[in-house]
N, C-alpha and C positions, 0 to 999 in steps of 0.2 A: 504494500500500500504506500502511495506517495506520502511523504511527510507534508505537514501543513505548510511549512515554510516554502516548499517547492510549489504546492498548489497556489499559495498566495502570490508567488512571483508570476505565475501564469495568469491568475485572475487580475492582478494589478496591471497587466498589459492592456486590459480593457478599460473603458470608461467605467466609473463607479456604478452607474445605473445598468449598463450592459452586463457588468460582472454580477450584479445582483440578480438580473434576469436569468443568467446562466445557472447561478446557484439555485434559484427557485425552481427552474426546470429539473435540475438534477435531484433536488430534495423531493419534489412532488412525484415525479415519475419513478424515481428510485424506490420510494416506499411502496408504490402501487405494484410495480412489476418485479421488484427484487426484494421482497420482504425479509429474506434471510440477511440482507445487508443491514437493515435496521436492527434486527435482532443482535447481530454481532457488534454493531456500534453501541447498542445499549449495554451490552456486557462490559464493554471497554470504558464507556464514558458516563453512564448514569450511576452516580454515587448516592447511596442512601444509607442511613444508619438510624436505629430507633432513637438515638439521642438528638437527631435532627428533625424528626417528624413532629409536625404541629397540627392541631385542629384549630383552624381559624376560618372566619368568614363562612362558616357552615360546611366546610369541606376539609380534606386532609392534604397537607403538603409534605411530600417525602423528603424534600430538601428545601432550603430557603432561597435558592437561586432561580430567578425567573427571567424570561425574555421580555424586554420592554416593548411597547407598541412601536410600530413603524417598520419592523423587519418583515413580519408576515402580515402584510396589509390585507390580503384577501383570504387568509386562512387556508392556504394551499400546502403549507409545509409542516403542519402540526405533528404528524407521526414521526417524521425524521428529526425534527428539532427536539422532540422529547427523547428520542434515542440518543441524541447528542448531549443529554444531561440536564435539560431544564426541568426544574421542579414545578413550574407553572408557565403558561404562555399567554401573553396578552396580545391578541390579534387585532388588526385594524391600524389606523382609524377607519371606521366604516361610516359612510354617509347614506342617507336615504336613497338618493339617486346616484347612479354611477357618475364619476367625474374624472377627467383626464389629469387634473392637477395643473401646476404652473408650467410655463414654457421651459424647454430644455435649452442648455444644460442647467440642472437644478440640484445636483448632488456632487460634492467635491470632497476628496480625501486629502488628508495631510499626514502622510506616513511618519514623518519625523516626530510629529506631535501626537501620533496615534489618535487622531481626532477627525471628525467629519462635520461638514457644514451642509445642511440640506434645506431646500426650499421646495419640497415636493408638492405641498398643497393638497393633502388628503386625496391623492390619486388612488382610486379603488374601484372595484367592479360594481359596487352598490349593494344595498341591503339584501335584495332578493336573492342574488346569486350567492353571496357569502352565507346567507342563512341556509340555503339548500345544502351548501357544502358542509357546514358545521353540524347540521341535523344528522348527517350520516355518521358523525363521529361521537356525538354527545349522548350519554355521559362518557367521558374519556378517562384514561388511566391516571392522568394528572389534571389539576385544575386548569380550566380555560376561562379567560377574562375577555370580554368584548369591550374594546375601546371605541367610543362613539363620538361623532362630531357633526356639526351642521354642514349642509352644502354651502359652497361659496356663493351661490346665487340666492340663498335664503337670507332675507334682511333680518336685522337684529330683532325687529318687532315680532317676527314669526319664528325665531330660532327655537323657542320652547316646543313648538310643534314637531320640529325635526327630532329633538331628543325624546319626546314622548313616543313618536313612531318607532324609533330605534329601540327604546326600552321594551315596548310591546313585542317586538320581533325577536329580541335576543334574551329576554328574561328567562325563558324556559330551556335555552340551549347554551347557557354559560353559567359558571359558578359565581361570578361576580361581574359587575359592569363598572367601567371607568369612564367618567365624564371628561371629555377633552375640550376645554375652553381656553387652553393655555399655549397652543401651538402658535408660533409667530408667522406661519406660512399661509394663513387664510385671512384676508383683510377684514379687520374689525372683530375678529374672534376674541382677542384678548380683552376687548372692551366689555365682554360679557363677564369678566372677573370683577363684578360689582355685587354688593350685598343684596340689592333688590332682585337681580336676576337669579343669584344663587338661592335665595329663599324660595322663589317661585319654582325653580328647577327641582330642588330636592323635596319640596312639598308635593309636587307632581309625582316624582319618582317613588316616594313612599306610598302614595295611593295606588301606584301601578304594580308594584312588585314587593315581595318579601325578600327577594335576593339582595345581597349587599350591593350598594351603589357607592362608589368612591369618587372623590374629586382629585384630579391631577392639576397641579398648579405650576406657575412659572417661577423660575429662580430670579427673575428680574423685578419682581414686586418688592417694594419696601417691606421689611419684615413685619412692621406693625399692620400694614394693609393685608399682608398674607394671613396673619393671625386673625384679624377681624373677619376676613372672608371664610377662613376655615371654621371659625366659631359659628358663623351663620349657617354654613353647610351642616355642621354637626348638630346644631340646635334644631335643624329641620329634617333630620333623618339620615344624613350621610353616615356610612359605616367605616369610613377611613379616609386617609389622605395619602396620595402618591406624590412624592416630592423628589425630583422635579422634572419638568419638561426641558427642552433645549433652551439655550440662552442667545440673546442678541447682543451680548457683550463682546463686540468684535475686537476689543483690545487683547483678548486671550490668544489670538492667532496672528502669526506674521502674514501680511498680505492677504487678508481674508476677502471674501466676496462682501458686497455691501447689502446683502439680503440673505434671508434664511437663518435657521437656528443651528447653533454649534453644540455638538455632543462629543464625548470622548475624554481623554486624559486631561485636557486643558480645563475641563469643567470641574475636575475633582475638588479643588480647594473651595470654589464658590459653592458647589453643591453641599460639601461637608459643612461649611459655615451656616448655610441656609437651613439645612436639616437640623443641625444642633439647636438653632434658635426655635424652630418649630417643635422639636422634641421636648424642649424645656417646658413648653406650654401644653403639649398634647399627649406626651407619654403617659400611659395609664388611663387615658380617657377614650382612646380610640386606637384602631390599627393603623400603624404607620409603615409605608413601603418606601424605601429609599432608592433613588435612581440618580445616576450622574457621575461619570468618571470612575466607576468601580471596575478594577481590573486585577484585583488580587484578594487573597484571603484576608490580608491585614486590613485593607480598606473596608471590605465587607464587614469584617468583625468590628471595626471601629464604629460603623453605622449601626450595627446590631446593639453594641453596648450603649450607643447613644439613644436607642429606643426603637429601632426598626425591627419589626417582626419578620419582614421579608426584604430582599434586595432584588434589583433587576439590572441586567446588563444589556448592551446593544453593541456599541462601537468596539469595545474590547473583545467581543466575540469575533468580530471581523479581523482585528489585528492580531489576536493571539490564538484563535482557533478553538476547536471543540473540546480540547482537553482542559480548557480554562474552567468549565463548570465543575468537572471532577476535582481539579486542584483547589478551587475555592472551597467547595464543600469539605473536602478532606482537611484542608488547611484550617478551616473554622473549628473542626473537631480537635485538631492538634492544639490550637490556641485555647480552646475550652479546657482541655486536659491540663495545660500549664497553669491555668488559673483555678482549677478545681471545680469546674462546673460539670455536673452530671448530665444536664440536659440543656438544650439551647434556650429554653424558657428562663433559665436562671441567668443566662448571659444577656438576654434582651433587656435593655434599659439598666444594665448594671451600673453605668455611670450616673444614672438619674436617682438611684436608690440611696 
């Protein structure tokens, strides 16, 4: 089997979006026509241990490492991605109607910084097609989360209707739902990060489903504003907070594009600081999922001790490869052993206690 470094050199000869399309094709059809490959990969890469298992959000997580939204936009790769070690998968962002997203090029990699800048714009096949695909899988071996967002053509006044329709369609085929109003790539979307809309949104969601619905927020908010918004969400039925989405802090990259959101290693410090501040306020009150710049067991464990029950990766998976999931999970156990924690629940929020 080719090493990941060799595969990466091949894939990095292509534009980022074309490389992703090739990977999607391989993951999708590899799992369908060569299931023995997925079985072998699972034996190699899927790491679990009873000390890492958690019952959260009404379901069971075999390890705390999830795939952040944006990688599997159309839910075409779930079986193979699970075989590569993810303890949960957040597919999407899904919109009610199919949409092409923003003009190309819209995805840029920065190998030296192990970071990505994307301005995809919620390109996806739309609710109906993705729903049909997920229905064939659900319930699945590991938890599935639907990340949902409004269509670009839906104005702010009608945005609540898009989210209502999406919740109706995915509430019975996902373990939890994540509300995306924090992507920088849909004009006006971040403007919905206001208390009035958040209250209306989660009041509606609570009436629509008993499934957990979480809010994903931007790292570019002032922390006071972020805390206020999260409080409104939680007061009106949110089951947790996902922090954070990509950033438009272009000072983090050399020669960045002037549009799109940045993810990856350069986001690590900003995401850590932002998450720490949120966790001071919300640890013990709700489920916290940390995303942004996580590429090692040490960073993941730091977020866990800060108060994260789960963590998610995306860019680091691209730069470091499938063994990363195994290494982070195994590394968390090693770090727990050093500090005398018998179960991950003892490590979660250890710095807050």
